[in-house]
C-alpha positions as CSV (number, residue, x, y, z in Angstrom):
1,M,130.7,191.5,94.9
2,A,129.6,191.0,91.3
3,D,131.4,187.6,91.1
4,K,129.5,186.4,94.2
5,L,126.2,187.6,92.9
6,G,126.9,185.9,89.5
7,K,127.4,182.6,91.3
8,L,124.0,182.6,93.1
9,N,121.3,180.5,91.6
10,Q,117.6,181.2,91.6
11,T,116.9,178.6,94.3
12,K,119.4,180.2,96.7
13,L,117.9,183.7,95.9
14,A,114.4,182.4,96.7
15,V,115.6,181.1,100.0
16,D,117.2,184.5,100.7
17,R,114.0,186.3,99.8
18,E,112.1,184.1,102.3
19,A,114.6,185.1,105.0
20,F,114.2,188.8,104.2
21,D,110.4,188.4,104.2
22,K,110.7,187.3,107.8
23,L,112.0,190.7,108.7
24,E,108.7,192.2,110.1
25,P,108.6,195.9,108.9
26,A,106.8,196.9,112.1
27,I,109.8,195.7,114.1
28,H,112.6,196.7,111.8
29,T,113.3,200.3,113.0
30,K,116.0,200.7,115.6
31,A,113.7,201.9,118.4
32,R,111.1,199.2,117.7
33,L,113.6,196.5,117.6
34,A,115.0,197.6,120.9
35,I,111.4,197.8,122.4
36,V,110.5,194.3,121.2
37,S,113.9,192.8,122.2
38,V,113.5,194.2,125.8
39,L,109.9,193.1,126.1
40,A,110.9,189.6,124.8
41,A,113.1,189.2,127.8
42,N,110.5,190.5,130.3
43,E,106.9,189.6,130.9
44,S,105.8,193.2,131.2
45,L,107.5,196.6,131.7
46,S,106.0,200.0,132.5
47,F,106.1,202.8,130.0
48,T,108.5,204.6,132.3
49,E,110.9,201.6,132.5
50,L,111.0,201.3,128.7
51,R,111.4,205.1,128.3
52,D,114.2,205.4,130.7
53,G,115.9,202.1,129.9
54,L,115.9,202.8,126.1
55,R,116.6,206.6,126.5
56,L,113.6,207.6,124.4
57,T,111.4,210.6,124.8
58,D,107.7,210.2,126.0
59,G,106.5,211.1,122.5
60,N,108.9,209.0,120.6
61,L,108.1,205.9,122.8
62,A,104.4,206.5,122.5
63,A,104.5,206.7,118.8
64,H,106.5,203.5,118.4
65,L,104.2,201.7,120.9
66,R,101.2,202.9,119.0
67,A,102.6,201.5,115.8
68,L,103.5,198.2,117.5
69,E,100.0,198.0,119.1
70,Q,98.3,198.6,115.7
71,A,100.4,195.8,114.2
72,G,99.1,193.6,117.1
73,L,102.6,193.0,118.4
74,V,102.3,194.6,121.9
75,R,99.6,195.0,124.6
76,L,99.1,198.2,126.5
77,R,97.2,198.1,129.8
78,K,96.5,200.8,132.4
79,I,97.1,199.4,135.9
80,G,97.2,200.8,139.5
81,N,95.7,204.0,140.7
82,P,92.8,205.1,138.4
83,N,93.7,208.8,139.0
84,K,97.3,208.2,137.9
85,P,97.5,204.9,136.2
86,T,100.7,203.1,135.0
87,T,100.9,201.9,131.5
88,A,102.1,198.3,131.4
89,V,103.6,197.1,128.1
90,S,104.0,193.5,127.1
91,L,104.5,191.5,123.9
92,S,101.3,189.9,122.6
93,A,101.4,186.2,121.5
94,A,101.6,187.5,117.9
95,G,104.5,189.8,118.9
96,R,106.5,186.9,120.4
97,S,105.9,184.9,117.2
98,A,106.8,187.8,114.9
99,F,110.0,188.4,116.9
100,A,110.9,184.7,116.7
101,R,110.4,184.8,112.9
102,Y,112.4,188.0,112.7
103,L,115.3,186.5,114.6
104,E,115.2,183.3,112.4
105,G,115.4,185.5,109.3
106,L,118.3,187.5,110.6
107,E,120.1,184.4,111.7
108,H,119.7,182.8,108.2
109,I,120.9,186.0,106.5
110,V,123.9,186.4,108.8
111,K,124.9,182.7,108.4
112,R,124.4,182.9,104.6
113,Y,126.6,186.0,104.1
114,R,129.3,185.5,106.7
């Protein structure tokens, strides 16, 4: 490992830092990455579909969605019966862009160190 690190030049390290900078901190936890990945493949999902599909608790999913919403990465909308609304969750345009950048960063890192 030390030999490999010794051979890296500053230009290559700068490119690597740029790739790591693309790893959006709001997405980088396991549950949030799962949420964003599933939403990227779907236009919108209900809170219940996400909870059941990802096997998260209500509280855990709510906390992660709140963090993603505060980061501007997801949209939450109440739809249906006003007395018992369904929460629809979708990626925002910023969320789709952030996820694409995240994937680009991961792809670069994987190719670089394979």
